[in-house]
N, C-alpha and C positions, 0 to 999 in steps of 0.2 A: 505497498499498502502507501507510497509518491503522495508528502504531500506541499503543493501547491504552497510557494511561496509568498501570493498572494491573498494567501485565505493561515496562513499561518503568524499569528501570533505569541502567543505563547504554546500552544500547541505539540505537544510530540520534541519540545526544542533537547533536552534530553537524549534521545533517542539519534531522532538526529545530524546530533553534533559528535554522538559517539557510536554508534550505530551507522548499521546501513540502512534501506527505504526496506526491509523484510523486519523486523527488529521489531518491529508496530503492529506487526503482526501474530510474536509468542504471544502473550498475553492476553489474546482473544480467548484458547485456547482455554475449557469451562475448569479444566486440569490446571492449571497451572497458577503458577500467584499473580493475577494480576501487579503489582508492584514490586519487578524481581527476577529481571530475566536475565537469560547469560546470554553475553556476546559471545559471536560468532567469532571473533578474532583474537579476545584476552580472555575468553570467557570470566572474566569481570563483574559483576553482577550489576545490572543498566537499571537506575532507576528510573517507572514510567511517573505521569504524575499523576498525583490521585488527587480530588479535588472536590469538593467540593461550593456550591451551589446553592445562592439563594438571591428571593425576588425580590427586588431593593425596592418597584415601583414600576409603575405602568403613567403609559404616552395615550392619549387620544391621533394617531394619525390618518395623511388621506393618501386613501391608491397613486403609484405616481398616471399621468398624466394614459399615457399607454392604456393602462391595464384599469380608467377609471365608464362607470357606468351610466345612463341615460337614466338608467330606473331604479337601478340600487343607493342607499348608500354604499358613497367611495369613502368613509370614515372605518378607522378597524384601531383595537385594543394588541399594540405592542403591552410587553411584559419584559423588566429589566433586570433581569441579569448578572447575579454579585456570582463571578467565579473567581475561587479563593485554587493556589495549588498548594498543596500543604507539605508538599516537599520545600521548597523558599520564599512561603511566606504571599511570594505573583500574583499578584488582584490584574484582570479583564474583564469587562463589562461585553455583554452579549445581550441581544435583544431581539424576542422570541413574538412570534403568531401565537394564536391556540388553536387553527393549523400547523403548527409545526410543536406542536408537545401530542396531538393528538395521533402525526403522521411514528413519531418517537416512538409511542408507547404502540402501535398497530407493528411498526417496525422490527421494537426486540420481543413482542409478539408471534409472530412470524416465525422470525428464525429461533425459540427455543422453546418450544410444543410443549416438551416435558413436561415443562417447570407450569405443572396447572396453578400452584397452587400465588406459587411468586405474578404470574398475569394476573391473577381472579384479583391477587393486593390490589396490583394497578388500575387495572379497570374500577374495585371498589373506590379508590381514589378521586379517580377522574372525572373529573363534573358532569353531570348528567347535560347532555340535551339537553336546547330548548323549545320553542314553539316558536315558528318563524317568525311569526308577528313579538315577539318580546322585543323588547331594542338593551342591547346588547352591549348599548355603547354608559347603557345605566350602571350609575354606582355603587348599587347590587348588584347586581350580574358582574360586573367586571373586581369585586374586591371579593362577593360568595370565588369563581375560578381562579383569579389570583392564591388567596387561603389555598383549596386548591392542587395547584399544580406548584405551590411549594413543599407541599409534602409531597409530589408524585417526584419535584427533584430527592428529597428529600430521600426517599424508597431510591431512587435509584442509585442516588452515592452511597449506606449502604449497600446495597446489594453487592457481594462479590466478582459476577458475572453481566450486570445488567451495568456497572460502574465503569468495568475491562473493557466494552462491546467500540468496536472501531464506530457505530452509528453514535453514540453519548458520549463520544468523543467531538466530530462530526456536528452535535446539535449545535458544542459551552464551542464551536470559534467563530470567529467574529469572522466573518474577514473586506479589500477594501470597498468593499456596494456598502456594506452591512455599515461600517464602523463610519463612510463620509459621510450618508443617510442622516446619521443617529447625530454626528458631530452641525453637519445644519442646521437640524430637527434645534437642541440645545442652543446656540446659537441663536435660532432666532426669533426663541425663545426669551435669552437674556434679551436683547436688542428690543423685541414689547415690553420687556418687564423696565426698561428703565427710559423707554417713552411714556408709559401711566401711572411709572411713579408706583406701580405697583410695588416692587421691593419693598415698598418701607410696611403695606399689606401684612405682607405676608414674605416677612424673614429670609425663614427657611427654608425652604423652594427656590427663592433667589438662589441663595447661599449653594442649592445646593448645582441648578443648574450652571451654576457659575464654575464647584467642581467637579460636572461630567462633565465642561469643557475640555478642564485641564488634565486632566485626566487622556482622555481621547481624542487629547493635538498629539501627548505627547506618547498613546500607541499611533497614530497614522502617524509616524518620526518615528520610530524604530523600524517598522511596520515599512514605507520607504527605504527607509536602510538601509532594512533586510534586501527586500526588491532589491536597490544596486547590484549591493556587492555581487546578490545570485548572476548578473548579467552581465557583472564584467570579471567575473569565475567564469560565464562559460561563455564570454568573450573573447579574453585568454584562451581560452580552452581549444576555439579551431581557426584558431592563429596559430597552434602548435598546434595543431594536427594538419594546414596549411602545409605548415613547413617543411610540413615532416614528408609528410608528395609530393 
């Protein structure tokens, strides 16, 4: 399993820096401890990320212009997830929609049909479907879903098999498109706060938005640096190969 440098902000960095691409697949075997895998090169254990994920907030956004409908409401809820790598205490943020949580649950259930008890537990935790006329953006619905989805994340993180699955790793990734969209959202939010002076009425929310902009800007810079480094390495390799030919 190879990680695209545009999507690698935090995940798999131990494996990519110390091993080869095949190492990331090793912990996906349910019979292997997902946190300790032997390197094929030096037979030393490679420390894989162990994540703790918590939903810290929600935001209402609008669909991109190319995905907007003339009939349906183009607004949707994004759940802000704080991801902590417990191995080195590093932090990053991921932004997921309700449908993406459902997709993760379904993929795990499809891959591990023999884990009946665990799958039933996920189904029990997952928020119940709402009627089509229900306002999915209402505070009550959003809060109920937030609580249940947060519980689902905690359950997956505590499960030795699910937490080591590549589908969960992918779910906890923040690619450049997601990062740019989130950064633009919070910058726009700060601008409106400053224009309307709402920060005086809700200082805590204003400061939270400021902190998110700082965190996301830093992650964006780190990701761009990684991408640039990868491109330079690839360019140098191409030049080297051309000289040899």
